[in-house]
N, C-alpha and C positions, 0 to 999 in steps of 0.2 A: 374878634378873632379868639378862638379857643386854642390852647396849646395841646399838642399831641402827646402820646405816651413817650415819645422820644425826648420831649422837652421838659416834662413835668419832673422827672427824677434827675435833678442837676447834680453832677458830681462836685462841682465847685462853682462859686459865684464869680461874676465878672471881676470882682476885686482880686480874687486869688489868681485869675488868669493874668491880670495886669502884673502881679508880682513875679510870675514865672516866665513872662515873655519880654521881648525887648521894648514893647510899647503896647498901648491899648488900642492901637489902630487896626489890629486884626491882620491875618494873612502873613505870608512871608517867612514862616518858620522861625519865630523868635527863639532866642536861646536864653538860658539861665546864667546868672552870674556866679563866679567863684565856686568854692567848695573844696572837696578833698583832692589830694594829689592825683592827677590824671583823671579826675572825675568828670562826668558830664551831667548836664541839667536833667532833672526828671520830675514828673508829677505822678504820684501814685495814689490812686483812689480805690479804697477797699476796706474790708473789715480789719480791725485790730485783732490780731491773734495772740499776741503775747507782749509783755513788758520786759524792760531791762535793757535798754532803751525802749524802742517801740517797733513792733514787727507789723508791717503792712505789705500784703502781696509777696510774702517771702523775703522781703528786704528788711534787714535790721538797720534802722536809722538811729544814729547818735543824735540826741535831742538837746544837749546842753547849749543854752542860748537861743533855742528856737522860739519863735513867736507862736503862741497858742491863741486860737479864737474858738471858744466853746460856747455855742449858742449865743454869740454876741459878747461874751465875757472874755476879755483879753488878759493874758499873763505871759510870763517868760519862763520857759522850762529851765530847771537847774540840772537836768539830765537824770534825776532820780525821783522826781515827784509827779511824773506823768499819770500814774495810776490814781492819784488824788483828784485829777481833773477829768480823766478819760476812763473808758471801760472796755473790756473785752467785748467784741461784737459790734461796737460802734463803727459805722461807715464814716471814714475820715478821708480827707485829702491832704497829702503831704507834698510840699514843694521843697526841693533841695537838690542835692547832687548825688549821683550814683558812682561809687568807686569802681575801679577797673575789674574787681572780682565779680561784679554783677549781683552780689547778695548783701552788700553793706553800703551805707550811704550816710549823708549828713543832712538832717532836716533843718530847713530855714523857717518854714511856716507849716503849722498844723491847724487844719480847720475841721470842726465838727458842727453840723447843723442837723438836728433831728428831722426825720421825715414828716412826722405829725405828732402833736401832743393834744390829748383831749380825753373825755370820758369814754369808757367802754359802753357802747350803745346797744340796746336791745338784748336779744338772747345770745348767749355764747353757745355755739354749736360744737359738740364733740364729734369731729369727723371720724376719728378712731382713737385708740389709746394714746397715740403719740401726736395727734394733730387737733388743734382747735381753731375755730374761725369766729370772727366778730367784726364789729364796725367801730371805727373811731373817726369822728368828724365826717361821717358819710363815706369814708374810705374802707373797703373790705381789707381785713388784716388776717393773715394766717400765722400761727405760731406752731412750732414743732418742739417736742420735749427735748430733743437732742440738738437740733440746729440752732435754736434760739437761746440766747443768754438771758436769764431772768434776774432782775435786781429788785430787791425789796418786795418780791412777790414770787410765787412758784407757779409752775404750769397748772397744778391742780387747784390752787387757791385763788386764781384770778376770778373776779366777780364783775357783774354788770355795775356800772357807775364808778368803778375804779378809775382814777385819773392816771393815765399812762403816757409815757414818752416812748415812741417807737422809732427805731432805725432799721433800715433794710432796703430791699430792692423790689421794684414793681416788676411783675411778670407780664407776659403778653396779653393776659386778660385784664390787666389793671389791678390785680390783687397785690397788696403789699406783703411780701414774704419777709417777715421780721427776722433780723439777725440779732436784735437786742430789744428787750422790753423792760422798762423800769417803771414801777409804780411811784407816783409823785404825790406830794402833799400840796395843799392850797387849791387854787381854782384856775390858774392861768392855762389858757389853751394856745396852741401854735398851729397854724395851718397855712398852706400855700395855695394860691389860685390866681385867677385873672380878674383884674378890675373891670367891671362893667357898670353902666348906669351911673356914672359919677355925677354927683350934684353937691357942690361945695366940698365938705369933708365927709360926706356919706356916699356909700357905693354898695354894689352887690359883688360879692366874691364868688366867682364860679370855680368850683373845685373839680378838676377832672376826676373821673371814676366815682364821683359822689352822686347820690340820687337827689341831693338838696343843694341849694345855694344858700349863702349866708348874707344877711344885711349887716353892713358894718357902719358903725358910727365912730369916725376917727377924729371927732372934734377935739378931744383932749389928748390925742395921740402924738407921739413923736413921728414926724413924717420924713420921707426922703427929701434931700435938697432939691428944690425946684418944684416940690409938690407932687401931686398924683395926676396921672393921665389914663384915660381908658385904654384897655388892652395891655397894661403893664402886668408883668408877672411878679407878685409880691408875696411876702410872708406877713401874716397878721398875728400879733400877739395881743391877748386881752382876756376878757371873761365872757362866758357864753350863757345866754338865757334863751332856750328854745333854739331858734335859728337866727338869733340876733347876737352880734358880737360888739361889745364895748371895747374898742381897741385902745391899747396903751402904746403900741408901736406898730408902724407899718414900714417894712423894709423892702426895698427893691432888690430883686434877685436877677442874676444874669440869665440870659437865654441862649447861650452859645459858648463855644470854646475858641480860644485863640490857638494858633499853631504852636507846637512845642516839639523839641527834638526827641524827647523820650517821654512816653506816657505808659502807665501800667494801670489798667482799669478792670475791676472786678464787677460783675453784674450778671443779669439774666438776659438771654438773647430774646429780642423782639423784632418784629417787622422783617422777618427773614425772607429774602427773595432768592438769593443764591450765595455761594461762598464769598463772592465779591461785594455783596451788598446786604448788610444787616446792621442791627443796632444793639449795643450793649450799654444798659444803664444810661440812656440818653446820648450816646456817642455813636455816630455812624462809623462802621468798620468795613474795611476791605481786607479779607484774609486770603486772597487768592495766591499770595506769595509766602504764606506763613508756614512755620513748622508746627505740627500738631502733636499734642501730648495728652492722651495716647493718640497714636497715628490713626486709629479708627474714627476719630472725631471728624476727619476730613469728609467722610462720606455720610456722617450721621448727624451733624449739627443741625439743630432746629429750634424753633421757638420754645422757650421755657427752660432751656439748659442753662445752668450756671457755669460761667467760664471766666477766665482772666485773659485779657488780650494785652499785648505789649507791642510798641512801635511808635514811630513819629506820627504826629497829627499834621497833615498837610492839606491846606485848603479845606479845613473842616472835617477831613476824613482821616481816621486812624488807619494807617497802612500797617497792618499787623505783621510783625516778623515772627511772633510766637503766639500760639493760642493753646491754653491749658484748661483741662476740666477742673471745675470746683464742684462742691456738693458731692453727689454720687448716687448710684442706684443700688448700693449695697448697704444694708444696715445690720449691725451685729450687737447682740447683748450676750455677754458671757464673762466668765472669770478668767483672770490672767494666769497663765502658766509660767511664762518667763518674760524677762525684759532685757533687751540688749541695746545698749546706748553707744552711739558713735562718738567720736572725738568732739568735744564741745558740749555734749549733753543735750543738744536740741533735737537731734534726729536719731532714729534707731528703729528697732523692730520689736513688736509685742506679739507673743504667741498666746492665742485665746483657745481655751479648752472646751470642746464639745464631746459628747459621748462617742459619736461616730468618727471623730478625729479632730485635728487641730487646724486653726487658721492663723496665718501670720499676716499682720498688718504693719505697714511701714509708715513712720511719721517723717514728714519733711518740715522745713521751716515755715510752711504755710498752715500747718495743722493747728486748729484751735483746741486748747485744752481747758476744761472746766471741772470744778470739783463741787459735788453736792453733799460730801460727807462732813464739810466744815473743818477738815484737817489742814488743808493747804490753800492759800489764796495769795497769789495765783498758783495754779497747779503746774508743775514742770514734769518732764519725763522721769527725772530722778526720784520723784515722789511716788511713782507707781510701782507696786510690788505684787508678787505672786499672791493670788487669792483675792485681789481687788476685783470688784464688779465694774465693768465698763460698758457703756453704750457708745457705739462707733458708727459714723457715716463715712463711707469710703467709695472709691471707684476702682475698677480693675484696669491696670495698665497691662494690656496684652503683650506688648513688646518686651516688657521687663518681667512678665508673668508674676505680678505681685499686686496686692491690694494697697492703695495709697489712702490713708486716713485724712479726711478733711476736717472732721469734727470728732472729738473724743471727750466723753463725760464720765467721770467716776461717780458711782452711785453707792449709797449705803447698803443696798440689797438689790436683788433682781433675779431673773430667770433666763434660761437659755432661749435666745431668739435670733433668727436669721432671716433676712429678706434679701433676695437676689435672684438672678436669672436661673431658670430651671435647666439642668443638663439632661435630665431624664425623669420620666414619671411612669411607674409600672403599677397598674391597678392591683390592689390587694397585696402589694409588696412594699414599695418605697418610692420616695421622691428624692432626687439628687440635686443639690444646690452647691455650687462651688466645690464639687468633688466629694461632698459629704452626703451619705445615704441616711435619710431619716425614715424609719419604718412607718407605714400607713396601715392602720387596723380598723376596718369597718366595725362600727359599734362602739369604739372608744375614741377615735379621732373625730373632731368637729371639722367638717368641710364647709367652706364658704366660697362664693364666687367673687368677682371683682367689685360687686355692689354690696358685699357683705350679706348676701342672701344664702340660706343654707343649701348645700348640695347633698344628695342622698348617699353618696358612696365615693370610694376612691376612684372607681371607674368614671363616674361623672366628673370628678375633679380633674383627672388626667385628661379626659376628652376636652373639657373646657379650656384647660391650660394649653394644650397643643393647638386647639382651634384658634385661639387668640394670641398664642405665644406670650402669655402673661408671665411675669416674674411671680414668685410666691413668697409668702411669709409663713415660717414654721415656728411654733412655740412648743418648747419642751419644758413643762412645768416641773418644779421641784417635787421629789428628787429626780433629776434628769436621768432618762434611761435610753435615749436615742430614738424614742417613739414620738411622733408628732401628736401632741394633744390638740393642736389647732393647725390646720393647713388651709391657708386663705390665699386666693389669687389677688394680686396687686395690679392696679392700673398703671 
């Protein structure tokens, strides 16, 4: 038996499920023990966006006394040292209690397990200036200059044969969209797959989405209690030689979820049938009774969208009460004009300056902040000042008429860049994105279609845009003057 895309990306292991439910018997809507005053049990699985306790899916969890399991290494948090063991962009599972305010809680258990660790294989493909793709242990991986957190390596310096640890979400095509990538030392690899062809302590590991399988010699490895059985879903750690792994540890991974009264799961939509039947990061979801944010998601949700879903898991299905957009189809590169911080200093508004006008982006308690200037680690809203260069990923909340930033990265330098839906395109005149008019001049503007092939004129650009209703990327190189130096259609 091969595991499907729904099962391969597991948000937490069976061991964690046992911790957060009444028993390991499954079903029946288990509940969590204890916690804050008036609190209820919760499992939150998503990326770490900030520390000081730990922020996951917009919830600030107090962590003093929480048990941590980081790639099999256990420790107890003192409430201040989580950044020494964990990192921004890691996909973690937090089990604990949610306070009545809905935005704070108490963590009892924190688990992190990388998605894959191994060497960068083959050629690194530069998809565009902000996206690169490559293979790790046979799995296709995509990194993004803004969306992905890089540790001990940079977007531009990643090389073939680098040993990397990747955390992220599989999309509908089985591509691992990395939220964090760290370059490692040594030679240990970690990969998950299905045991087949078991003979003694050797077997073949079938890795979904991979073009190869791996022969595993687990003779000297630490094995699960009770040994191995064909069709088990396991994680193998060891060293790699070609397609052979000399295992040091083989760990059984869970292949399902126990029911829980509150779950908050971030991931990419896959296996979409309709609003009452789709999957997010390995969990089946029914959102027919959910509140959508933004409201337009109800009619537009589809495979590949990054979302966060909240609600109880009942009989293996997450009955969503809330579904929110994550990621976003708007990308901004610009200098900061003003910063307005709300009470508490976590949320607020940043005004970004373009020659045709300004854009305001709002930060909520889910926004991931990163710093590439070396000035602040971690970066907080109070560290951002007028004149700073930011790269932002956001989505537009039509009901609130505002841009909500999901990712924000401060850079030492940059140029004006805007990617977003086109409001209007007038040949020989201008293209309007998010209300900003950028001039188009044939002879000076470089026009490209969605395949990055050249287009001869603004007329061809506008015609292609309207025919496919493509968003567009505008680049206004220094010194910015409000004229598009590059106008490119985006898929």
